[in-house]
C-alpha positions as CSV (number, residue, x, y, z in Angstrom):
1,M,18.1,-7.6,24.7
2,G,15.0,-5.0,24.1
3,Q,15.4,-1.5,22.7
4,R,16.6,1.1,25.6
5,P,13.8,3.7,26.4
6,N,14.1,7.5,25.3
7,V,14.4,9.7,28.2
8,L,11.4,12.2,27.3
9,T,11.5,15.7,28.7
10,P,7.4,16.0,28.8
11,E,7.7,19.8,27.5
12,A,9.9,19.3,24.7
13,S,6.5,18.7,22.2
14,P,3.3,17.4,22.5
15,L,4.4,13.9,20.9
16,D,7.0,14.1,24.1
17,R,4.3,14.6,26.2
18,F,2.0,12.3,25.1
19,G,4.9,9.4,25.1
20,Y,5.6,10.2,28.7
21,T,2.4,10.0,29.9
22,V,1.9,6.9,28.3
23,R,4.7,4.9,29.7
24,D,3.7,6.6,32.9
25,L,0.6,5.6,33.1
26,R,1.8,1.8,32.3
27,E,4.3,1.8,34.6
28,R,1.7,3.0,37.6
29,R,-0.6,0.1,36.4
30,G,2.6,-2.6,36.7
31,L,2.0,-3.3,33.0
32,S,4.6,-4.3,30.8
33,L,4.8,-3.2,27.0
34,R,3.9,-6.6,26.0
35,G,1.6,-6.6,28.7
36,L,0.0,-3.5,27.5
37,A,0.4,-4.6,23.6
38,E,-1.9,-7.6,24.3
39,A,-4.3,-5.7,26.5
40,T,-5.1,-3.2,23.7
41,F,-4.3,-5.3,20.4
42,C,-1.9,-3.3,19.2
43,S,2.1,-4.6,18.2
44,Y,4.8,-4.2,20.9
45,S,7.2,-2.0,17.8
46,K,3.6,0.3,17.8
47,L,3.5,0.9,21.3
48,W,7.6,1.3,22.1
49,K,7.4,4.0,19.2
50,W,4.3,5.9,20.7
51,E,5.8,5.7,24.2
52,N,9.3,7.2,23.1
53,A,7.8,9.6,21.0
54,K,8.9,8.0,17.7
55,R,6.0,8.4,16.1
56,A,2.5,9.5,17.0
57,P,-0.9,7.0,16.5
58,K,-2.4,7.3,13.7
59,Y,-5.8,6.5,13.9
60,R,-8.5,8.0,17.3
61,S,-9.6,4.3,17.8
62,E,-6.1,3.3,18.9
63,V,-5.9,6.3,21.5
64,E,-9.5,5.6,22.3
65,Q,-8.6,2.0,22.9
66,L,-5.2,2.8,25.0
67,D,-7.0,5.4,26.6
68,R,-9.4,2.9,28.5
69,V,-7.1,0.1,28.6
70,L,-5.1,2.7,30.9
71,N,-7.9,4.2,32.2
72,A,-6.7,7.5,31.6
73,Q,-10.3,9.0,31.5
74,G,-9.8,11.2,28.6
75,L,-6.3,12.3,29.2
76,L,-4.4,10.3,26.1
77,I,-7.3,11.5,23.7
78,E,-6.7,15.3,24.7
79,L,-3.0,14.8,24.4
80,W,-3.1,12.9,21.0
81,E,-5.3,15.7,20.0
82,R,-2.4,18.1,20.5
83,I,-0.2,16.9,18.6
84,G,-1.9,18.0,15.2
85,T,-1.6,16.3,12.1
86,D,1.6,17.2,11.0
87,D,3.4,14.6,12.3
88,S,3.1,12.1,9.2
89,P,5.3,8.4,9.6
90,Q,7.8,8.1,6.5
91,G,6.9,5.9,4.2
92,H,3.7,7.5,3.8
93,V,1.7,9.4,0.7
94,S,0.9,12.4,1.7
95,V,-2.7,13.5,1.1
96,S,-1.5,17.3,-0.6
97,G,0.9,15.1,-3.2
98,L,-1.8,12.6,-4.2
99,H,-3.8,13.0,-7.2
100,V,-6.3,10.1,-8.0
101,S,-8.1,10.0,-11.0
102,E,-11.3,8.4,-11.4
103,S,-12.3,4.6,-11.4
104,S,-15.5,3.0,-12.4
105,V,-15.9,1.7,-8.5
106,D,-19.1,1.3,-6.8
107,L,-19.3,4.4,-5.0
108,A,-22.4,3.4,-3.1
109,M,-19.6,0.8,-1.5
110,A,-17.2,3.3,-0.7
111,A,-19.8,5.6,1.2
112,S,-20.6,2.7,3.5
113,Q,-17.0,2.1,4.5
114,R,-16.4,5.4,4.9
115,A,-19.7,5.9,7.3
116,T,-18.1,3.0,9.1
117,S,-15.8,5.8,11.3
118,D,-14.6,9.1,10.1
119,D,-11.2,8.4,11.7
120,E,-10.8,5.1,10.7
121,G,-7.5,4.8,8.3
122,I,-7.8,3.4,4.5
123,F,-4.9,1.6,3.2
124,V,-4.8,2.2,-0.6
125,P,-2.3,0.9,-3.4
126,A,-0.4,3.9,-4.7
127,R,1.9,4.2,-7.7
128,L,5.5,5.9,-7.2
129,R,7.4,7.9,-9.2
130,D,9.3,5.2,-10.6
131,G,6.2,3.2,-11.8
132,S,5.9,0.8,-8.7
133,V,2.9,0.3,-7.1
134,V,3.2,0.0,-3.1
135,F,0.1,0.3,-0.6
136,V,0.5,3.1,1.8
137,A,-1.8,3.8,5.1
138,L,-3.8,6.9,4.8
139,D,-6.1,9.0,7.6
140,R,-9.5,9.3,5.5
141,R,-10.4,12.1,6.9
142,A,-7.3,14.1,6.0
143,M,-7.8,12.0,2.4
144,L,-11.1,13.8,1.9
145,R,-10.5,17.2,3.3
146,G,-7.3,17.1,0.9
147,G,-9.7,16.5,-2.6
148,M,-8.8,12.6,-2.6
149,G,-11.2,11.1,-5.4
150,L,-12.8,7.8,-4.5
151,G,-11.2,5.6,-7.1
152,A,-8.3,4.6,-4.6
153,A,-10.7,4.6,-1.8
154,A,-13.1,1.9,-3.0
155,A,-10.6,-0.4,-4.2
156,L,-9.3,-1.1,-1.1
157,G,-11.7,0.5,1.1
158,G,-10.4,-1.2,4.7
159,G,-8.7,0.3,7.3
160,T,-8.2,0.2,11.2
161,P,-11.5,-0.1,12.1
162,A,-12.3,1.6,15.2
163,A,-13.5,-0.6,18.4
164,A,-15.2,2.0,20.1
165,S,-18.4,3.6,18.8
166,S,-18.1,6.7,16.1
167,L,-20.3,8.9,18.5
168,P,-17.7,11.4,20.7
169,G,-18.9,10.7,24.9
170,L,-21.5,7.6,24.2
171,T,-19.6,4.9,26.1
172,R,-21.5,1.2,25.1
173,P,-23.1,-0.5,28.2
174,A,-21.1,-4.1,28.8
175,R,-22.2,-6.5,27.1
176,S,-24.2,-9.1,28.9
177,A,-25.5,-13.1,28.1
178,S,-29.0,-12.7,28.5
179,A,-29.1,-10.0,25.9
180,Y,-29.2,-12.7,23.5
181,S,-31.8,-15.3,22.1
182,G,-30.2,-18.3,22.0
183,T,-26.6,-18.5,23.4
184,P,-23.7,-15.4,23.1
185,V,-22.0,-18.3,21.1
186,E,-24.2,-19.2,19.0
187,H,-24.9,-15.5,18.2
188,F,-21.5,-14.9,17.2
189,Q,-21.0,-18.4,15.5
190,R,-24.4,-17.3,13.4
191,A,-22.3,-13.6,12.7
192,R,-18.8,-15.5,11.8
193,R,-20.6,-17.2,9.2
194,L,-22.2,-14.5,7.6
195,L,-19.0,-12.3,7.7
196,I,-17.5,-15.7,5.9
197,D,-20.3,-15.3,3.0
198,S,-20.0,-11.4,3.2
199,D,-16.1,-11.9,2.7
200,N,-16.8,-14.4,-0.6
201,L,-18.7,-12.3,-2.1
202,L,-17.7,-8.8,-1.2
203,G,-14.7,-8.5,0.1
204,P,-13.0,-7.4,3.0
205,G,-13.3,-4.0,3.8
206,R,-17.0,-4.8,5.1
207,A,-16.6,-7.4,7.0
208,V,-13.0,-6.1,8.9
209,A,-14.5,-3.8,11.5
210,A,-17.0,-6.1,12.6
211,A,-14.8,-9.0,13.0
212,R,-13.1,-6.9,15.4
213,Q,-15.9,-5.3,17.0
214,H,-17.2,-9.2,17.9
215,I,-13.4,-9.6,19.3
216,E,-14.1,-7.0,21.9
217,D,-17.8,-8.2,22.7
218,I,-16.4,-11.6,23.4
219,K,-13.8,-10.6,25.8
220,Q,-16.1,-9.1,27.5
221,L,-18.8,-11.8,28.1
222,R,-15.4,-13.9,28.9
223,Q,-15.3,-12.0,31.5
224,D,-18.6,-13.4,33.7
225,A,-18.3,-16.2,32.2
226,K,-17.6,-19.8,34.2
227,G,-16.8,-23.0,32.7
228,A,-18.1,-24.9,29.8
229,D,-19.3,-21.3,28.2
230,R,-15.9,-19.9,28.9
231,H,-14.2,-22.7,27.2
232,A,-16.7,-22.1,24.3
233,L,-15.9,-18.0,23.8
234,M,-12.2,-18.5,24.0
235,E,-12.6,-20.5,21.5
236,L,-14.5,-18.5,19.5
237,Q,-12.8,-15.3,20.2
238,T,-9.6,-17.6,18.4
239,Q,-11.4,-18.2,15.4
240,Y,-12.7,-14.1,14.9
241,A,-8.9,-13.4,15.7
242,E,-8.1,-16.4,12.7
243,F,-10.4,-15.0,10.3
244,A,-9.4,-10.9,11.1
245,S,-6.2,-11.7,9.9
246,W,-7.6,-13.7,7.1
247,L,-9.3,-10.5,6.1
248,Y,-6.2,-8.0,6.5
249,Q,-4.4,-10.4,4.5
250,D,-6.7,-9.7,1.6
251,L,-6.5,-6.0,2.3
252,G,-2.9,-6.1,1.8
253,D,-2.2,-5.3,5.1
254,F,0.5,-8.0,6.1
255,D,1.4,-6.2,9.4
256,S,-1.8,-6.4,11.2
257,A,-2.8,-10.2,9.2
258,Q,0.7,-11.7,11.0
259,F,-1.1,-9.9,14.1
260,W,-4.0,-11.5,14.4
261,L,-2.2,-14.6,13.7
262,D,-0.1,-14.2,16.5
263,R,-3.2,-13.7,18.4
264,A,-4.8,-16.3,16.9
265,F,-1.8,-18.9,18.0
266,Q,-1.7,-17.9,21.5
267,W,-5.4,-18.0,22.0
268,S,-5.5,-21.6,20.5
269,H,-3.1,-22.7,23.2
270,T,-5.8,-21.5,26.1
271,V,-8.2,-23.4,24.0
272,G,-6.3,-26.6,24.0
273,D,-7.5,-27.6,20.3
274,V,-5.0,-29.5,18.5
275,D,-6.6,-29.2,15.2
276,L,-7.2,-25.4,15.9
277,T,-3.4,-24.6,16.5
278,S,-2.2,-26.7,13.8
279,Y,-4.3,-25.3,11.2
280,V,-3.6,-21.5,12.7
281,M,0.3,-22.7,12.1
282,A,-0.5,-23.5,8.5
283,R,-2.1,-20.3,8.1
284,K,0.9,-19.2,9.1
285,A,2.6,-21.0,6.4
286,Q,0.6,-19.5,3.9
287,L,1.0,-16.0,5.2
288,A,4.9,-16.4,4.7
289,G,4.1,-17.8,1.1
290,E,2.4,-14.7,0.2
291,M,4.6,-12.3,1.4
292,R,7.5,-14.5,-0.8
293,D,9.4,-15.4,2.9
294,L,11.9,-17.6,1.5
295,V,13.2,-18.4,5.0
296,D,10.0,-19.0,7.0
297,V,7.5,-20.1,4.2
298,V,8.8,-24.1,4.4
299,D,9.7,-24.3,8.0
300,L,6.5,-23.3,9.5
301,A,4.7,-25.8,6.9
302,E,6.6,-28.5,8.2
303,T,6.1,-27.4,11.5
304,A,1.9,-27.3,11.2
305,Q,2.7,-31.2,9.5
306,R,4.4,-32.3,13.0
307,M,1.4,-30.8,14.8
308,A,-1.3,-32.0,12.7
309,R,-2.8,-35.5,13.6
310,P,-1.0,-37.6,10.9
311,R,-2.4,-38.5,7.5
312,S,-4.9,-35.7,8.6
313,R,-6.6,-33.1,6.3
314,L,-4.6,-30.3,8.2
315,A,-1.5,-32.2,7.4
316,A,-2.4,-32.5,3.9
317,V,-3.1,-28.2,3.6
318,A,0.1,-27.6,5.5
319,R,1.3,-29.5,3.0
320,T,-0.4,-27.3,0.6
321,Y,1.6,-24.9,1.4
322,E,5.0,-26.3,1.8
323,S,4.9,-27.1,-1.8
324,Y,4.5,-23.4,-2.8
325,G,7.3,-22.6,-0.4
326,H,9.6,-24.6,-1.7
327,A,8.9,-23.4,-5.5
328,L,9.8,-19.7,-4.4
329,R,13.2,-21.3,-3.5
330,G,13.3,-22.3,-7.3
331,E,13.2,-26.3,-5.3
332,S,11.2,-27.8,-8.0
333,T,11.4,-32.1,-7.4
334,D,10.4,-30.9,-3.6
335,S,7.8,-28.8,-4.6
336,E,6.0,-31.3,-7.2
337,R,6.6,-34.4,-4.8
338,A,4.9,-32.1,-1.7
339,I,1.8,-31.1,-4.2
340,D,1.7,-34.8,-5.6
341,D,1.4,-36.0,-2.1
342,V,-1.7,-33.8,-1.3
343,R,-3.3,-35.0,-4.8
344,N,-3.0,-38.1,-3.6
345,A,-4.5,-37.7,-0.3
346,L,-7.5,-35.9,-1.4
347,D,-9.4,-39.2,-1.0
348,R,-8.2,-39.9,2.5
349,V,-8.9,-37.0,3.7
350,S,-12.2,-36.5,2.6
351,G,-13.9,-38.0,5.4
352,D,-12.1,-36.0,8.4
353,T,-14.2,-34.6,11.0
354,T,-12.0,-31.7,11.8
355,P,-14.2,-28.1,10.3
356,W,-11.0,-26.8,9.1
357,G,-9.6,-27.1,5.7
358,V,-12.8,-28.1,4.7
359,W,-12.6,-26.3,1.1
360,L,-9.5,-28.4,0.2
361,N,-10.3,-30.5,-3.2
362,E,-9.1,-31.0,-5.7
363,Q,-9.8,-27.5,-7.3
364,Y,-8.1,-25.5,-4.4
365,V,-4.6,-28.2,-5.1
366,E,-4.6,-27.5,-8.7
367,V,-5.1,-23.8,-8.1
368,H,-1.7,-23.9,-5.6
369,R,0.3,-26.4,-8.5
370,A,-0.4,-23.5,-10.9
371,Q,1.0,-21.3,-8.8
372,G,4.2,-23.4,-7.9
373,L,4.4,-23.2,-11.7
374,E,4.3,-19.7,-12.5
375,V,7.2,-19.3,-10.0
376,L,9.4,-22.2,-11.0
377,G,9.4,-19.9,-14.6
378,K,6.7,-22.8,-16.3
379,H,4.0,-19.9,-17.6
380,A,2.5,-21.5,-20.3
381,E,1.9,-24.9,-17.9
382,A,0.7,-22.5,-15.1
383,A,-1.4,-20.5,-17.5
384,E,-3.4,-23.8,-18.6
385,V,-3.6,-25.3,-14.8
386,F,-5.2,-22.0,-13.6
387,T,-7.5,-21.5,-16.4
388,S,-9.3,-25.1,-16.2
389,A,-9.7,-24.8,-11.7
390,I,-11.6,-21.8,-12.5
391,K,-13.7,-23.1,-14.7
392,A,-14.1,-25.8,-11.8
393,L,-14.5,-23.1,-9.0
394,P,-18.0,-23.0,-7.6
395,D,-20.5,-20.7,-7.3
396,G,-20.5,-18.3,-4.6
397,Y,-16.1,-17.4,-4.3
398,H,-16.7,-14.3,-6.5
399,R,-13.1,-12.8,-4.7
400,D,-11.0,-16.1,-4.9
401,R,-11.8,-16.2,-9.0
402,G,-10.3,-12.6,-9.1
403,V,-7.3,-14.0,-7.3
404,Y,-7.0,-16.3,-9.7
405,M,-7.5,-14.6,-12.7
406,A,-4.8,-12.3,-11.7
407,R,-2.8,-14.9,-11.5
408,A,-3.7,-16.6,-14.4
409,A,-3.2,-13.0,-15.9
410,V,0.9,-13.4,-14.7
411,A,1.3,-16.3,-16.0
412,H,0.1,-15.5,-19.7
413,A,2.8,-12.5,-19.7
414,G,5.0,-14.7,-18.8
415,A,4.3,-17.2,-21.8
416,A,4.4,-13.9,-23.8
417,A,0.1,-13.8,-24.6
418,P,0.2,-10.1,-23.9
419,D,-2.9,-9.4,-25.1
420,Q,-4.7,-12.9,-23.4
421,A,-3.1,-11.9,-20.4
422,A,-4.4,-8.3,-20.7
423,A,-8.1,-9.4,-21.4
424,V,-8.1,-11.7,-18.0
425,G,-6.4,-8.8,-16.1
426,L,-9.2,-7.0,-16.6
427,Q,-11.8,-9.2,-15.6
428,A,-9.6,-9.7,-12.5
429,L,-9.9,-5.8,-12.1
430,T,-13.4,-5.7,-12.2
431,I,-13.3,-8.3,-9.1
432,A,-11.0,-6.1,-7.7
433,N,-12.9,-3.1,-7.8
434,D,-16.2,-5.3,-6.4
435,T,-14.3,-6.6,-3.6
436,G,-11.2,-4.1,-2.5
437,S,-9.1,-6.9,-2.4
438,G,-5.3,-6.4,-2.2
439,R,-4.7,-9.9,-2.9
440,I,-5.9,-9.0,-6.5
441,V,-4.6,-5.8,-6.9
442,R,-1.0,-6.8,-5.8
443,E,-1.3,-9.6,-8.6
444,L,-2.0,-7.3,-11.0
445,A,0.7,-4.7,-9.6
446,R,2.6,-8.1,-11.0
447,L,0.6,-7.9,-14.0
448,D,1.0,-4.2,-14.7
449,K,5.0,-4.5,-15.0
450,A,5.3,-7.8,-16.8
451,L,3.2,-6.1,-19.7
452,V,5.6,-2.8,-20.4
453,P,7.4,-4.8,-23.2
454,W,4.0,-4.4,-24.7
455,Q,2.6,-1.5,-23.5
456,R,2.2,-0.1,-27.1
457,Q,-0.4,-2.4,-28.2
458,P,-4.1,-1.6,-27.6
459,E,-5.3,-4.0,-25.3
460,V,-2.4,-4.0,-23.2
461,A,-2.8,-0.5,-22.9
462,E,-6.3,-0.3,-22.0
463,F,-5.6,-2.8,-19.3
464,R,-2.5,-0.1,-17.8
465,A,-5.1,2.4,-18.2
466,H,-7.8,0.7,-16.4
467,F,-5.8,-0.4,-13.2
468,D,-3.6,3.2,-13.5
469,G,-7.0,5.0,-12.4
470,T,-7.5,2.6,-9.5
471,L,-4.4,3.7,-7.7
472,A,-3.0,6.9,-5.9
473,H,-0.4,8.5,-7.3
474,E,2.8,10.1,-6.0
475,S,3.2,13.9,-7.0
């Protein structure tokens, strides 16, 4: 049973007025809250909080999208602006209370990300008073007004990208298929491949805004497309949604990653591509594993295997994620059996014609075996396997190399080799600064904690000082 909506008095506050107006406009247009969530690419829970004056939208781009969908003619933007900047959600680190140390992050990268939109938010790692490291959402413009340095900003330079133009009052023309050389599908397919390459080398911060904008553009094109063209655009929209989920996952924003995977899963059923749906389900298992969700990870992986073609590459991909799920649960035998099944299947699935999971190879499987060993407490063996897999990693996987290095460093620390852990951790930190990968930073936060017993050793102290320099700090 859903939550009961608040009875709002519009005159009580600007926030109440905004929530009241959103609900009124939605109901006048016959939209359910879930229908509005689908139309605006916002989560149901977020919209519920807005409508019930529990929280104001954080970013202007979200309000602009809501205003367009509800045809409010700028009314919602005006009401949102009256709320002011005092209504900060709980759990966020306040800008005025932040101290950020300088870091060696490339400032050009930060500038390019800042230029995406002055209203765009930023998702950064911060150290709390108790020494723990968490990811917090900050308003980019308020952050810069508050004098925050660029170290933490550039380290994870992503945020919720604006779907609309950054120029106030400028309306973008509707997308038209005749505007493209070749077909629109070919255009967006090429753009997606370029974004994937950019993500591998430079990280997600530069690709996430483009991916979300392309989803909007494809939706516009679908309005006039028919037949095979409409179907192809829907399939491409699904692929972009899965890619957007991956980008947010790497940024460390798991809520947005789950939201876009849910959209991809829903849209994949519209496409009717069994392989694509199976792949998205396997990705759900992977995300659950990264979130250390002990309840869902194995169930999702097993479901993906049932959905996949028998003895297919996608079944092996899902079995890989199942192995890690068993490791998280402490089920060593089941984990090792699953990963052995995948290793034995590699030759068989190498000829699979599906475009999904083509990266499944011996190095990928070995990395996941090492990841499971580390979780199971077999640190020395995990570190050895990580090191061998990293050496065999092909060129062009700059960010992934950093993720694996960070995990190897954690394994070295677990094996009581602090000097080696700190040295490998510093290399991973360099890649984190290059790419803005939240996955690397999360692993390095684990390393930072694991190295506390050796914090007086010079190598360890050097790593911890450099890592600390990339973080925002709670005052």
